[in-house]
N, CA, C and O atoms as a Maestro MAE file, in Angstrom:
{
 s_m_m2io_version
 :::
 2.0.0
}

f_m_ct {
 s_m_title
 :::
 protein
 m_atom[288] {
  # First column is atom index #
  i_m_mmod_type
  r_m_x_coord
  r_m_y_coord
  r_m_z_coord
  i_m_residue_number
  s_m_chain_name
  s_m_pdb_residue_name
  s_m_pdb_atom_name
  i_m_atomic_number
  :::
  1 25 -5.825 24.719 -5.649 1 A "MET " " N  " 7
  2 3 -6.782 25.168 -4.432 1 A "MET " " CA " 6
  3 2 -7.742 24.244 -4.769 1 A "MET " " C  " 6
  4 15 -7.936 23.135 -4.271 1 A "MET " " O  " 8
  5 25 -8.487 24.956 -5.908 2 A "GLU " " N  " 7
  6 3 -9.833 24.656 -6.266 2 A "GLU " " CA " 6
  7 2 -10.214 22.887 -6.656 2 A "GLU " " C  " 6
  8 15 -11.279 22.620 -7.213 2 A "GLU " " O  " 8
  9 25 -9.236 21.814 -6.294 3 A "VAL " " N  " 7
  10 3 -9.790 20.715 -6.009 3 A "VAL " " CA " 6
  11 2 -10.060 20.314 -4.677 3 A "VAL " " C  " 6
  12 15 -10.862 19.441 -4.348 3 A "VAL " " O  " 8
  13 25 -9.338 21.009 -3.919 4 A "PHE " " N  " 7
  14 3 -9.264 20.792 -2.656 4 A "PHE " " CA " 6
  15 2 -11.270 20.646 -2.403 4 A "PHE " " C  " 6
  16 15 -12.188 19.836 -2.274 4 A "PHE " " O  " 8
  17 25 -10.901 22.277 -2.479 5 A "THR " " N  " 7
  18 3 -12.519 23.126 -2.027 5 A "THR " " CA " 6
  19 2 -13.441 22.188 -3.125 5 A "THR " " C  " 6
  20 15 -14.655 22.352 -3.011 5 A "THR " " O  " 8
  21 25 -13.080 21.414 -3.967 6 A "ASN " " N  " 7
  22 3 -14.403 20.588 -5.178 6 A "ASN " " CA " 6
  23 2 -14.169 19.800 -3.052 6 A "ASN " " C  " 6
  24 15 -14.549 20.183 -1.945 6 A "ASN " " O  " 8
  25 25 -13.269 18.495 -3.642 7 A "LEU " " N  " 7
  26 3 -13.430 17.730 -2.173 7 A "LEU " " CA " 6
  27 2 -14.231 18.372 -1.004 7 A "LEU " " C  " 6
  28 15 -14.671 17.476 -0.284 7 A "LEU " " O  " 8
  29 25 -14.495 19.332 -0.664 8 A "ILE " " N  " 7
  30 3 -15.101 19.569 0.483 8 A "ILE " " CA " 6
  31 2 -16.251 19.963 0.040 8 A "ILE " " C  " 6
  32 15 -17.259 19.448 0.524 8 A "ILE " " O  " 8
  33 25 -16.320 20.574 -0.583 9 A "GLY " " N  " 7
  34 3 -18.433 20.436 -1.177 9 A "GLY " " CA " 6
  35 2 -18.584 19.449 -1.565 9 A "GLY " " C  " 6
  36 15 -19.810 19.340 -1.577 9 A "GLY " " O  " 8
  37 25 -18.100 18.400 -1.993 10 A "THR " " N  " 7
  38 3 -18.426 17.209 -2.421 10 A "THR " " CA " 6
  39 2 -18.623 16.271 -1.715 10 A "THR " " C  " 6
  40 15 -19.626 15.626 -2.022 10 A "THR " " O  " 8
  41 25 -17.771 15.734 -0.434 11 A "LEU " " N  " 7
  42 3 -17.298 14.705 0.138 11 A "LEU " " CA " 6
  43 2 -17.609 14.721 1.528 11 A "LEU " " C  " 6
  44 15 -17.942 13.814 2.290 11 A "LEU " " O  " 8
  45 25 -17.284 16.970 1.844 12 A "GLY " " N  " 7
  46 3 -17.644 16.751 3.070 12 A "GLY " " CA " 6
  47 2 -15.722 17.161 3.889 12 A "GLY " " C  " 6
  48 15 -14.713 16.570 3.506 12 A "GLY " " O  " 8
  49 25 -15.725 17.998 4.734 13 A "PHE " " N  " 7
  50 3 -14.315 18.208 5.330 13 A "PHE " " CA " 6
  51 2 -13.528 17.513 5.647 13 A "PHE " " C  " 6
  52 15 -12.327 17.721 5.479 13 A "PHE " " O  " 8
  53 25 -14.335 15.866 6.533 14 A "PRO " " N  " 7
  54 3 -13.702 15.516 7.454 14 A "PRO " " CA " 6
  55 2 -12.683 14.361 6.472 14 A "PRO " " C  " 6
  56 15 -11.651 13.699 6.572 14 A "PRO " " O  " 8
  57 25 -13.819 14.675 5.467 15 A "ILE " " N  " 7
  58 3 -13.076 13.052 4.593 15 A "ILE " " CA " 6
  59 2 -12.386 13.834 3.374 15 A "ILE " " C  " 6
  60 15 -12.019 13.105 2.452 15 A "ILE " " O  " 8
  61 25 -12.106 15.492 3.204 16 A "ALA " " N  " 7
  62 3 -11.239 15.783 2.490 16 A "ALA " " CA " 6
  63 2 -10.311 15.935 2.724 16 A "ALA " " C  " 6
  64 15 -9.365 15.962 1.936 16 A "ALA " " O  " 8
  65 25 -10.274 16.126 4.213 17 A "VAL " " N  " 7
  66 3 -8.753 16.350 4.866 17 A "VAL " " CA " 6
  67 2 -8.059 15.348 5.013 17 A "VAL " " C  " 6
  68 15 -6.831 15.405 4.953 17 A "VAL " " O  " 8
  69 25 -8.711 14.263 5.230 18 A "ALA " " N  " 7
  70 3 -7.986 12.543 5.495 18 A "ALA " " CA " 6
  71 2 -7.506 12.245 4.476 18 A "ALA " " C  " 6
  72 15 -6.572 11.457 4.328 18 A "ALA " " O  " 8
  73 25 -8.429 13.195 3.133 19 A "ALA " " N  " 7
  74 3 -7.527 12.285 1.940 19 A "ALA " " CA " 6
  75 2 -6.472 13.284 0.738 19 A "ALA " " C  " 6
  76 15 -6.129 13.273 -0.444 19 A "ALA " " O  " 8
  77 25 -6.296 14.041 1.934 20 A "PHE " " N  " 7
  78 3 -5.418 15.412 1.444 20 A "PHE " " CA " 6
  79 2 -4.098 15.042 2.729 20 A "PHE " " C  " 6
  80 15 -2.960 15.485 2.577 20 A "PHE " " O  " 8
  81 25 -4.524 14.101 4.067 21 A "ALA " " N  " 7
  82 3 -3.027 13.441 4.263 21 A "ALA " " CA " 6
  83 2 -2.452 11.759 4.035 21 A "ALA " " C  " 6
  84 15 -1.455 11.122 4.373 21 A "ALA " " O  " 8
  85 25 -3.435 11.549 3.431 22 A "LEU " " N  " 7
  86 3 -3.707 10.175 2.689 22 A "LEU " " CA " 6
  87 2 -2.157 10.948 1.734 22 A "LEU " " C  " 6
  88 15 -0.982 10.841 2.084 22 A "LEU " " O  " 8
  89 25 -2.751 11.763 0.379 23 A "TRP " " N  " 7
  90 3 -1.817 11.839 0.156 23 A "TRP " " CA " 6
  91 2 -0.218 13.311 0.757 23 A "TRP " " C  " 6
  92 15 0.730 14.089 0.641 23 A "TRP " " O  " 8
  93 25 -0.619 13.020 0.996 24 A "ASN " " N  " 7
  94 3 0.109 13.724 1.222 24 A "ASN " " CA " 6
  95 2 1.725 13.165 2.641 24 A "ASN " " C  " 6
  96 15 2.717 13.820 2.963 24 A "ASN " " O  " 8
  97 25 1.393 12.143 2.975 25 A "SER " " N  " 7
  98 3 1.762 10.537 3.456 25 A "SER " " CA " 6
  99 2 2.497 10.566 1.894 25 A "SER " " C  " 6
  100 15 3.571 11.065 1.560 25 A "SER " " O  " 8
  101 25 1.907 10.138 1.424 26 A "HIS " " N  " 7
  102 3 2.556 8.719 0.332 26 A "HIS " " CA " 6
  103 2 3.868 10.232 -0.572 26 A "HIS " " C  " 6
  104 15 5.070 10.053 -0.766 26 A "HIS " " O  " 8
  105 25 3.369 11.055 -0.796 27 A "GLU " " N  " 7
  106 3 4.196 11.968 -1.187 27 A "GLU " " CA " 6
  107 2 5.571 12.109 -0.170 27 A "GLU " " C  " 6
  108 15 6.732 12.076 -0.580 27 A "GLU " " O  " 8
  109 25 5.142 12.278 1.287 28 A "HIS " " N  " 7
  110 3 6.739 12.717 1.511 28 A "HIS " " CA " 6
  111 2 7.749 10.931 1.431 28 A "HIS " " C  " 6
  112 15 8.886 10.655 1.050 28 A "HIS " " O  " 8
  113 25 7.024 10.397 1.793 29 A "GLU " " N  " 7
  114 3 7.067 8.168 1.736 29 A "GLU " " CA " 6
  115 2 7.541 8.311 0.381 29 A "GLU " " C  " 6
  116 15 8.519 7.568 0.300 29 A "GLU " " O  " 8
  117 25 7.362 8.849 -0.648 30 A "LYS " " N  " 7
  118 3 8.405 8.710 -1.791 30 A "LYS " " CA " 6
  119 2 9.186 9.222 -2.140 30 A "LYS " " C  " 6
  120 15 9.575 9.051 -3.296 30 A "LYS " " O  " 8
  121 25 10.194 10.707 -0.695 31 A "TYR " " N  " 7
  122 3 10.451 12.095 -0.797 31 A "TYR " " CA " 6
  123 2 12.079 11.311 0.137 31 A "TYR " " C  " 6
  124 15 13.232 11.560 -0.214 31 A "TYR " " O  " 8
  125 25 11.714 10.441 1.246 32 A "LEU " " N  " 7
  126 3 12.023 9.626 2.568 32 A "LEU " " CA " 6
  127 2 12.944 8.967 1.536 32 A "LEU " " C  " 6
  128 15 14.171 9.040 1.608 32 A "LEU " " O  " 8
  129 25 11.856 7.906 -0.040 33 A "GLN " " N  " 7
  130 3 12.660 6.770 -0.745 33 A "GLN " " CA " 6
  131 2 13.902 7.188 -1.350 33 A "GLN " " C  " 6
  132 15 15.021 6.682 -1.431 33 A "GLN " " O  " 8
  133 25 13.191 8.628 -1.888 34 A "GLY " " N  " 7
  134 3 15.105 9.043 -2.990 34 A "GLY " " CA " 6
  135 2 15.978 9.329 -2.269 34 A "GLY " " C  " 6
  136 15 17.128 9.201 -2.690 34 A "GLY " " O  " 8
  137 25 15.723 9.861 -0.806 35 A "VAL " " N  " 7
  138 3 16.923 10.166 -0.215 35 A "VAL " " CA " 6
  139 2 17.700 9.028 0.647 35 A "VAL " " C  " 6
  140 15 18.755 9.005 1.283 35 A "VAL " " O  " 8
  141 25 16.631 8.063 0.350 36 A "LEU " " N  " 7
  142 3 17.554 6.163 0.916 36 A "LEU " " CA " 6
  143 2 17.905 5.891 -0.022 36 A "LEU " " C  " 6
  144 15 19.112 5.806 -0.252 36 A "LEU " " O  " 8
  145 25 17.208 5.711 -0.697 37 A "GLU " " N  " 7
  146 3 18.098 5.228 -2.353 37 A "GLU " " CA " 6
  147 2 19.575 6.486 -2.099 37 A "GLU " " C  " 6
  148 15 20.562 6.505 -1.364 37 A "GLU " " O  " 8
  149 25 19.195 7.097 -2.807 38 A "ASN " " N  " 7
  150 3 20.888 8.242 -2.511 38 A "ASN " " CA " 6
  151 2 21.983 7.977 -1.764 38 A "ASN " " C  " 6
  152 15 23.107 8.022 -2.264 38 A "ASN " " O  " 8
  153 25 21.661 7.513 0.195 39 A "THR " " N  " 7
  154 3 21.916 7.393 0.667 39 A "THR " " CA " 6
  155 2 23.024 6.240 0.591 39 A "THR " " C  " 6
  156 15 24.255 6.211 0.573 39 A "THR " " O  " 8
  157 25 21.910 5.235 0.552 40 A "LEU " " N  " 7
  158 3 22.113 3.918 -0.245 40 A "LEU " " CA " 6
  159 2 23.897 4.152 -1.657 40 A "LEU " " C  " 6
  160 15 25.110 4.136 -1.448 40 A "LEU " " O  " 8
  161 25 23.604 4.216 -2.099 41 A "LYS " " N  " 7
  162 3 23.914 4.338 -3.145 41 A "LYS " " CA " 6
  163 2 25.035 5.175 -2.463 41 A "LYS " " C  " 6
  164 15 25.399 4.287 -1.692 41 A "LYS " " O  " 8
  165 25 25.557 5.842 -2.277 42 A "GLU " " N  " 7
  166 3 26.539 6.623 -1.529 42 A "GLU " " CA " 6
  167 2 27.018 5.770 -1.136 42 A "GLU " " C  " 6
  168 15 27.383 4.968 -1.996 42 A "GLU " " O  " 8
  169 25 27.202 5.540 -0.230 43 A "ASN " " N  " 7
  170 3 27.192 4.168 0.769 43 A "ASN " " CA " 6
  171 2 28.248 3.421 0.329 43 A "ASN " " C  " 6
  172 15 29.355 3.522 0.858 43 A "ASN " " O  " 8
  173 25 28.058 2.793 -0.447 44 A "THR " " N  " 7
  174 3 27.588 1.766 -1.181 44 A "THR " " CA " 6
  175 2 28.854 1.715 -1.834 44 A "THR " " C  " 6
  176 15 29.439 0.638 -1.955 44 A "THR " " O  " 8
  177 25 29.379 2.892 -2.311 45 A "ALA " " N  " 7
  178 3 30.132 3.740 -3.361 45 A "ALA " " CA " 6
  179 2 31.075 4.129 -2.465 45 A "ALA " " C  " 6
  180 15 31.833 3.204 -2.758 45 A "ALA " " O  " 8
  181 25 31.620 4.661 -1.696 46 A "ALA " " N  " 7
  182 3 32.188 5.099 -0.582 46 A "ALA " " CA " 6
  183 2 32.805 3.820 0.464 46 A "ALA " " C  " 6
  184 15 33.744 4.197 1.164 46 A "ALA " " O  " 8
  185 25 32.407 2.440 0.636 47 A "ILE " " N  " 7
  186 3 32.794 1.181 1.009 47 A "ILE " " CA " 6
  187 2 33.290 0.690 0.039 47 A "ILE " " C  " 6
  188 15 34.098 -0.165 0.401 47 A "ILE " " O  " 8
  189 25 33.234 0.779 -1.036 48 A "ASN " " N  " 7
  190 3 33.809 0.251 -2.671 48 A "ASN " " CA " 6
  191 2 35.192 0.750 -2.351 48 A "ASN " " C  " 6
  192 15 36.074 0.044 -1.862 48 A "ASN " " O  " 8
  193 25 35.357 2.502 -2.782 49 A "ARG " " N  " 7
  194 3 36.504 3.054 -2.457 49 A "ARG " " CA " 6
  195 2 37.349 2.340 -0.952 49 A "ARG " " C  " 6
  196 15 38.545 2.055 -1.002 49 A "ARG " " O  " 8
  197 25 36.731 2.185 -0.017 50 A "LEU " " N  " 7
  198 3 37.670 1.677 1.206 50 A "LEU " " CA " 6
  199 2 38.126 0.928 1.171 50 A "LEU " " C  " 6
  200 15 39.063 0.773 1.954 50 A "LEU " " O  " 8
  201 25 37.661 -0.443 -0.111 51 A "SER " " N  " 7
  202 3 38.105 -1.707 -0.178 51 A "SER " " CA " 6
  203 2 39.156 -2.036 -0.862 51 A "SER " " C  " 6
  204 15 39.936 -2.973 -0.693 51 A "SER " " O  " 8
  205 25 39.121 -0.696 -2.136 52 A "ASP " " N  " 7
  206 3 40.032 -0.450 -2.815 52 A "ASP " " CA " 6
  207 2 41.705 0.057 -1.985 52 A "ASP " " C  " 6
  208 15 42.831 -0.440 -1.989 52 A "ASP " " O  " 8
  209 25 41.308 0.839 -1.575 53 A "LEU " " N  " 7
  210 3 42.046 1.814 -0.486 53 A "LEU " " CA " 6
  211 2 42.385 0.511 0.299 53 A "LEU " " C  " 6
  212 15 43.515 0.887 0.611 53 A "LEU " " O  " 8
  213 25 42.331 -0.233 0.638 54 A "ILE " " N  " 7
  214 3 42.746 -1.276 2.337 54 A "ILE " " CA " 6
  215 2 43.383 -2.717 1.009 54 A "ILE " " C  " 6
  216 15 44.235 -3.505 1.420 54 A "ILE " " O  " 8
  217 25 42.965 -2.827 -0.146 55 A "GLU " " N  " 7
  218 3 43.347 -3.579 -0.733 55 A "GLU " " CA " 6
  219 2 44.700 -2.935 -1.337 55 A "GLU " " C  " 6
  220 15 45.653 -3.628 -1.691 55 A "GLU " " O  " 8
  221 25 44.675 -1.849 -1.395 56 A "ARG " " N  " 7
  222 3 46.078 -0.561 -1.747 56 A "ARG " " CA " 6
  223 2 46.782 -1.071 -1.070 56 A "ARG " " C  " 6
  224 15 47.515 -1.877 -1.643 56 A "ARG " " O  " 8
  225 25 46.922 -0.968 0.025 57 A "VAL " " N  " 7
  226 3 47.674 -0.799 1.291 57 A "VAL " " CA " 6
  227 2 48.784 -2.487 1.318 57 A "VAL " " C  " 6
  228 15 49.971 -2.718 1.090 57 A "VAL " " O  " 8
  229 25 47.472 -3.416 1.761 58 A "THR " " N  " 7
  230 3 48.221 -3.923 2.067 58 A "THR " " CA " 6
  231 2 49.092 -4.412 0.777 58 A "THR " " C  " 6
  232 15 50.315 -4.362 0.906 58 A "THR " " O  " 8
  233 25 48.612 -4.829 -0.324 59 A "ILE " " N  " 7
  234 3 49.738 -4.983 -1.181 59 A "ILE " " CA " 6
  235 2 51.241 -4.461 -1.072 59 A "ILE " " C  " 6
  236 15 52.410 -4.825 -0.947 59 A "ILE " " O  " 8
  237 25 50.439 -3.403 -1.199 60 A "VAL " " N  " 7
  238 3 52.122 -2.322 -0.658 60 A "VAL " " CA " 6
  239 2 53.256 -2.413 0.157 60 A "VAL " " C  " 6
  240 15 54.385 -1.936 0.040 60 A "VAL " " O  " 8
  241 25 52.477 -3.463 1.416 61 A "GLY " " N  " 7
  242 3 53.082 -3.598 2.398 61 A "GLY " " CA " 6
  243 2 53.104 -5.107 2.449 61 A "GLY " " C  " 6
  244 15 53.299 -5.474 3.608 61 A "GLY " " O  " 8
  245 25 52.962 -6.203 1.525 62 A "THR " " N  " 7
  246 3 53.862 -7.198 1.248 62 A "THR " " CA " 6
  247 2 54.482 -6.976 0.749 62 A "THR " " C  " 6
  248 15 55.648 -7.345 0.892 62 A "THR " " O  " 8
  249 25 53.997 -6.126 -0.267 63 A "VAL " " N  " 7
  250 3 55.256 -6.225 -1.727 63 A "VAL " " CA " 6
  251 2 57.265 -5.550 -0.873 63 A "VAL " " C  " 6
  252 15 58.444 -5.660 -1.210 63 A "VAL " " O  " 8
  253 25 56.423 -4.863 0.381 64 A "LYS " " N  " 7
  254 3 57.827 -3.930 0.778 64 A "LYS " " CA " 6
  255 2 58.367 -4.225 2.045 64 A "LYS " " C  " 6
  256 15 59.033 -3.499 2.783 64 A "LYS " " O  " 8
  257 25 57.776 -6.047 2.286 65 A "GLY " " N  " 7
  258 3 57.983 -6.579 3.583 65 A "GLY " " CA " 6
  259 2 57.315 -6.217 5.128 65 A "GLY " " C  " 6
  260 15 57.694 -6.864 6.104 65 A "GLY " " O  " 8
  261 25 56.706 -5.571 5.209 66 A "GLY " " N  " 7
  262 3 55.789 -4.498 6.691 66 A "GLY " " CA " 6
  263 2 55.396 -5.579 6.492 66 A "GLY " " C  " 6
  264 15 56.288 -5.975 5.742 66 A "GLY " " O  " 8
  265 25 54.660 -6.467 6.600 67 A "HIS " " N  " 7
  266 3 53.474 -7.524 6.989 67 A "HIS " " CA " 6
  267 2 54.401 -8.678 7.625 67 A "HIS " " C  " 6
  268 15 53.874 -9.374 8.493 67 A "HIS " " O  " 8
  269 25 56.368 -9.063 7.098 68 A "ASP " " N  " 7
  270 3 56.928 -10.298 7.899 68 A "ASP " " CA " 6
  271 2 57.160 -9.987 8.860 68 A "ASP " " C  " 6
  272 15 57.928 -9.031 8.972 68 A "ASP " " O  " 8
  273 25 56.680 -10.555 9.917 69 A "ASN " " N  " 7
  274 3 56.953 -10.322 10.568 69 A "ASN " " CA " 6
  275 2 57.695 -11.972 11.600 69 A "ASN " " C  " 6
  276 15 58.327 -11.779 12.639 69 A "ASN " " O  " 8
  277 25 57.454 -13.409 11.065 70 A "GLU " " N  " 7
  278 3 57.994 -14.386 10.953 70 A "GLU " " CA " 6
  279 2 59.295 -14.662 11.960 70 A "GLU " " C  " 6
  280 15 59.590 -15.092 13.075 70 A "GLU " " O  " 8
  281 25 60.119 -13.828 10.156 71 A "ASN " " N  " 7
  282 3 61.967 -13.889 10.771 71 A "ASN " " CA " 6
  283 2 62.253 -12.726 11.892 71 A "ASN " " C  " 6
  284 15 63.328 -12.126 11.871 71 A "ASN " " O  " 8
  285 25 61.857 -12.610 12.279 72 A "LYS " " N  " 7
  286 3 61.510 -11.837 13.683 72 A "LYS " " CA " 6
  287 2 62.328 -12.003 15.444 72 A "LYS " " C  " 6
  288 15 61.916 -11.323 16.383 72 A "LYS " " O  " 8
  :::
 }
 m_bond[287] {
  # First column is bond index #
  i_m_from
  i_m_to
  i_m_order
  :::
  1 1 2 1
  2 2 3 1
  3 3 4 2
  4 3 5 1
  5 5 6 1
  6 6 7 1
  7 7 8 2
  8 7 9 1
  9 9 10 1
  10 10 11 1
  11 11 12 2
  12 11 13 1
  13 13 14 1
  14 14 15 1
  15 15 16 2
  16 15 17 1
  17 17 18 1
  18 18 19 1
  19 19 20 2
  20 19 21 1
  21 21 22 1
  22 22 23 1
  23 23 24 2
  24 23 25 1
  25 25 26 1
  26 26 27 1
  27 27 28 2
  28 27 29 1
  29 29 30 1
  30 30 31 1
  31 31 32 2
  32 31 33 1
  33 33 34 1
  34 34 35 1
  35 35 36 2
  36 35 37 1
  37 37 38 1
  38 38 39 1
  39 39 40 2
  40 39 41 1
  41 41 42 1
  42 42 43 1
  43 43 44 2
  44 43 45 1
  45 45 46 1
  46 46 47 1
  47 47 48 2
  48 47 49 1
  49 49 50 1
  50 50 51 1
  51 51 52 2
  52 51 53 1
  53 53 54 1
  54 54 55 1
  55 55 56 2
  56 55 57 1
  57 57 58 1
  58 58 59 1
  59 59 60 2
  60 59 61 1
  61 61 62 1
  62 62 63 1
  63 63 64 2
  64 63 65 1
  65 65 66 1
  66 66 67 1
  67 67 68 2
  68 67 69 1
  69 69 70 1
  70 70 71 1
  71 71 72 2
  72 71 73 1
  73 73 74 1
  74 74 75 1
  75 75 76 2
  76 75 77 1
  77 77 78 1
  78 78 79 1
  79 79 80 2
  80 79 81 1
  81 81 82 1
  82 82 83 1
  83 83 84 2
  84 83 85 1
  85 85 86 1
  86 86 87 1
  87 87 88 2
  88 87 89 1
  89 89 90 1
  90 90 91 1
  91 91 92 2
  92 91 93 1
  93 93 94 1
  94 94 95 1
  95 95 96 2
  96 95 97 1
  97 97 98 1
  98 98 99 1
  99 99 100 2
  100 99 101 1
  101 101 102 1
  102 102 103 1
  103 103 104 2
  104 103 105 1
  105 105 106 1
  106 106 107 1
  107 107 108 2
  108 107 109 1
  109 109 110 1
  110 110 111 1
  111 111 112 2
  112 111 113 1
  113 113 114 1
  114 114 115 1
  115 115 116 2
  116 115 117 1
  117 117 118 1
  118 118 119 1
  119 119 120 2
  120 119 121 1
  121 121 122 1
  122 122 123 1
  123 123 124 2
  124 123 125 1
  125 125 126 1
  126 126 127 1
  127 127 128 2
  128 127 129 1
  129 129 130 1
  130 130 131 1
  131 131 132 2
  132 131 133 1
  133 133 134 1
  134 134 135 1
  135 135 136 2
  136 135 137 1
  137 137 138 1
  138 138 139 1
  139 139 140 2
  140 139 141 1
  141 141 142 1
  142 142 143 1
  143 143 144 2
  144 143 145 1
  145 145 146 1
  146 146 147 1
  147 147 148 2
  148 147 149 1
  149 149 150 1
  150 150 151 1
  151 151 152 2
  152 151 153 1
  153 153 154 1
  154 154 155 1
  155 155 156 2
  156 155 157 1
  157 157 158 1
  158 158 159 1
  159 159 160 2
  160 159 161 1
  161 161 162 1
  162 162 163 1
  163 163 164 2
  164 163 165 1
  165 165 166 1
  166 166 167 1
  167 167 168 2
  168 167 169 1
  169 169 170 1
  170 170 171 1
  171 171 172 2
  172 171 173 1
  173 173 174 1
  174 174 175 1
  175 175 176 2
  176 175 177 1
  177 177 178 1
  178 178 179 1
  179 179 180 2
  180 179 181 1
  181 181 182 1
  182 182 183 1
  183 183 184 2
  184 183 185 1
  185 185 186 1
  186 186 187 1
  187 187 188 2
  188 187 189 1
  189 189 190 1
  190 190 191 1
  191 191 192 2
  192 191 193 1
  193 193 194 1
  194 194 195 1
  195 195 196 2
  196 195 197 1
  197 197 198 1
  198 198 199 1
  199 199 200 2
  200 199 201 1
  201 201 202 1
  202 202 203 1
  203 203 204 2
  204 203 205 1
  205 205 206 1
  206 206 207 1
  207 207 208 2
  208 207 209 1
  209 209 210 1
  210 210 211 1
  211 211 212 2
  212 211 213 1
  213 213 214 1
  214 214 215 1
  215 215 216 2
  216 215 217 1
  217 217 218 1
  218 218 219 1
  219 219 220 2
  220 219 221 1
  221 221 222 1
  222 222 223 1
  223 223 224 2
  224 223 225 1
  225 225 226 1
  226 226 227 1
  227 227 228 2
  228 227 229 1
  229 229 230 1
  230 230 231 1
  231 231 232 2
  232 231 233 1
  233 233 234 1
  234 234 235 1
  235 235 236 2
  236 235 237 1
  237 237 238 1
  238 238 239 1
  239 239 240 2
  240 239 241 1
  241 241 242 1
  242 242 243 1
  243 243 244 2
  244 243 245 1
  245 245 246 1
  246 246 247 1
  247 247 248 2
  248 247 249 1
  249 249 250 1
  250 250 251 1
  251 251 252 2
  252 251 253 1
  253 253 254 1
  254 254 255 1
  255 255 256 2
  256 255 257 1
  257 257 258 1
  258 258 259 1
  259 259 260 2
  260 259 261 1
  261 261 262 1
  262 262 263 1
  263 263 264 2
  264 263 265 1
  265 265 266 1
  266 266 267 1
  267 267 268 2
  268 267 269 1
  269 269 270 1
  270 270 271 1
  271 271 272 2
  272 271 273 1
  273 273 274 1
  274 274 275 1
  275 275 276 2
  276 275 277 1
  277 277 278 1
  278 278 279 1
  279 279 280 2
  280 279 281 1
  281 281 282 1
  282 282 283 1
  283 283 284 2
  284 283 285 1
  285 285 286 1
  286 286 287 1
  287 287 288 2
  :::
 }
}
């Protein structure tokens, strides 16, 4: 708070508020970037798990003859 008070005394209220708004915007952007990065990692992991599951189901269906409709 003392830094903000010093900025107001040195630069004036409008410039101090603008500097704070820029800093606050930057901090919010860093937070959102972290959330986005985490979400992308989680979605990638989920897609990989689904891909593995589909591959296993396809292999099991092929082995059991579940997809062999040509002889009917």
